[in-house]
C-alpha positions in Angstrom: -7.1 -10.7 10.4 -8.8 -8.4 7.8 -10.8 -6.7 10.1 -10.6 -5.8 14.1 -7.3 -5.5 14.6 -8.2 -1.4 14.8 -11.0 -2.0 17.3 -10.7 0.8 20.4 -12.5 0.6 23.5 -12.6 2.7 26.8 -11.8 0.6 30.2 -12.9 1.9 33.6 -9.8 0.9 36.6 -9.8 0.9 39.9 -7.1 0.9 42.4 -5.7 3.4 45.1 -4.4 7.1 43.8 -0.7 5.7 43.4 -1.1 2.9 41.2 -3.5 4.8 39.6 -1.0 7.8 39.0 1.5 6.0 37.9 -0.7 3.6 35.0 1.0 4.7 31.3 -1.4 3.5 28.1 1.6 1.1 27.6 0.7 -0.7 30.9 -2.7 -1.4 29.8 -2.9 -4.5 27.3 -6.3 -5.3 25.1 -5.8 -8.7 22.9 -8.2 -11.5 22.1 -7.6 -14.4 21.8 -7.7 -16.3 18.3 -6.6 -19.9 19.0 -9.6 -21.0 18.6 -9.6 -19.8 15.7 -9.0 -22.6 12.6 -10.1 -21.0 9.2 -11.6 -18.5 7.3 -14.7 -16.2 8.3 -16.7 -13.7 10.7 -16.0 -14.5 14.5 -16.7 -12.7 17.5 -14.3 -12.6 20.0 -13.8 -11.3 23.7 -11.9 -8.5 24.3 -9.9 -9.5 27.3 -8.1 -6.4 29.1 -4.7 -7.2 31.5 -3.3 -4.6 34.1 -0.9 -4.0 36.8 -0.7 -6.0 40.3 -2.6 -3.6 41.9 -5.1 -2.7 39.1 -8.5 -3.7 38.8 -10.6 -3.3 35.8 -14.4 -2.4 36.6 -15.5 -2.2 33.3 -15.0 -2.2 29.5 -17.2 0.0 27.0 -17.6 -2.9 25.0 -16.5 -7.0 25.6 -16.2 -8.5 22.3 -15.2 -7.6 19.1 -16.3 -9.4 15.8 -13.1 -10.0 13.2 -13.3 -10.8 9.8 -10.6 -13.8 9.6 -9.1 -14.8 5.8 -6.0 -16.8 4.4 -2.7 -14.7 3.8 -1.5 -15.4 -0.2 1.0 -13.4 -2.6 1.4 -13.3 -5.8 2.8 -10.8 -8.5 0.6 -8.2 -10.7 2.4 -6.3 -13.6 3.0 -2.8 -13.5 1.9 -0.5 -16.0 2.3 3.3 -15.8 -0.4 6.7 -16.5 1.8 9.3 -17.8 0.4 13.0 -18.6 3.4 15.1 -19.9 3.5 17.7 -22.9 6.0 17.1 -26.2 6.6 20.4 -27.9 6.4 20.2 -32.1 10.5 18.5 -32.7 10.6 16.5 -29.9 9.7 12.8 -29.5 9.9 9.6 -27.4 12.3 6.8 -27.3 11.5 3.8 -25.4 9.6 3.9 -22.5 11.4 1.6 -19.4 9.2 0.5 -15.5 11.6 -1.1 -13.0 10.8 -3.1 -12.0 7.9 -4.7 -14.2 5.9 -6.6 -11.7 5.3 -6.4 -8.1 4.6 -8.5 -5.5 1.7 -8.9 -2.6 0.7 -10.0 0.2 -2.3 -10.5 1.6 -5.6 -11.9 2.7 -6.9 -13.8 -0.7 -9.8 -12.1 -1.5 -7.8 -8.6 -1.2 -4.8 -10.1 -2.9 -7.4 -12.0 -5.6 -9.5 -8.6 -6.2 -5.6 -7.1 -7.2 -5.8 -6.8 -11.1 -2.1 -4.6 -11.9 -0.4 -1.7 -10.1 -0.1 1.5 -11.6 2.2 4.0 -12.0 1.6 7.6 -11.9 3.3 10.5 -13.5 2.3 13.8 -14.5 5.0 15.4 -15.9 3.8 19.0 -17.3 6.6 19.9 -20.7 9.5 17.2 -21.0 11.9 18.0 -23.5 14.9 16.0 -21.2 15.2 12.2 -20.6 13.0 12.4 -17.4 13.9 9.5 -14.6 11.6 9.6 -11.6 10.4 7.9 -9.1 7.1 7.0 -8.0 4.7 4.7 -5.8 2.7 2.2 -6.6 -0.9 2.0 -6.5 -3.1 -1.1 -7.1 -6.0 -1.5 -8.9 -9.4 -4.1 -9.9 -10.2 -4.9 -12.9 -12.7 -1.3 -13.1 -9.3 0.5 -12.1 -10.5 1.4 -8.9 -8.2 1.6 -6.4 -7.8 -0.8 -3.4 -6.3 0.9 -0.8 -6.0 -1.8 2.4 -3.5 -1.6 5.5 -3.8 -5.7 5.1 -2.2 -5.7 1.6 2.1 -5.2 1.7 3.8 -5.1 -1.1 7.4 -6.4 -1.8 7.8 -2.5 -3.1 6.1 0.7 -2.5 7.4 2.2 -6.4 8.9 2.2 -9.2 10.9 4.1 -11.4 10.4 5.5 -15.0 12.7 6.5 -17.2 11.7 8.5 -20.4 13.8 8.9 -22.8 13.1 11.7 -24.7 14.9 13.0 -28.3 14.9 15.5 -30.6 14.0 15.7 -33.8 15.8 18.6 -36.5 15.2 19.1 -40.3 18.2 20.4 -41.9 19.7 20.9 -45.6 22.2 18.9 -46.3 23.8 19.2 -49.9 25.7 16.0 -51.1 29.4 16.4 -53.3 30.2 14.7 -55.7 33.2 12.9 -54.1 33.7 10.3 -57.3 36.3 11.9 -59.2 
């Protein structure tokens, strides 16, 4: 199910004052029966409300909910880095590493197939030393639009970036003649 999960409803209940006063939120349960849903698509399902014995459901603010159902699929998507930093003069970068280099995602088929890659973003300011940092993995589509959905699960939620920083130094060196 890719929508309809977060629906809410108001209920009016009837019962003795003692029974009503004993009620907690966890005593009232709303559910839908999806046992007849065998394919993908949009469905309007009746909401069932269950309450403890001695309590009667008088009315519900909504009687049904529309849910969208899709197949659950999984696949690995590559990770890319989006780094922002400054290097002072006489410093240069070594080889930047990213771990992991891909992330396994799982969720509704249409959403999973719309993910092009994961991006690991870091804004570091001025860098003079080796940096190792973790950052959240952001899923994006082919146009780099962020895909944020509670229905997509990532095996890893963050990745580690290591940025080696090397210092370049120019010095005059005299050559001695050692041939004698």
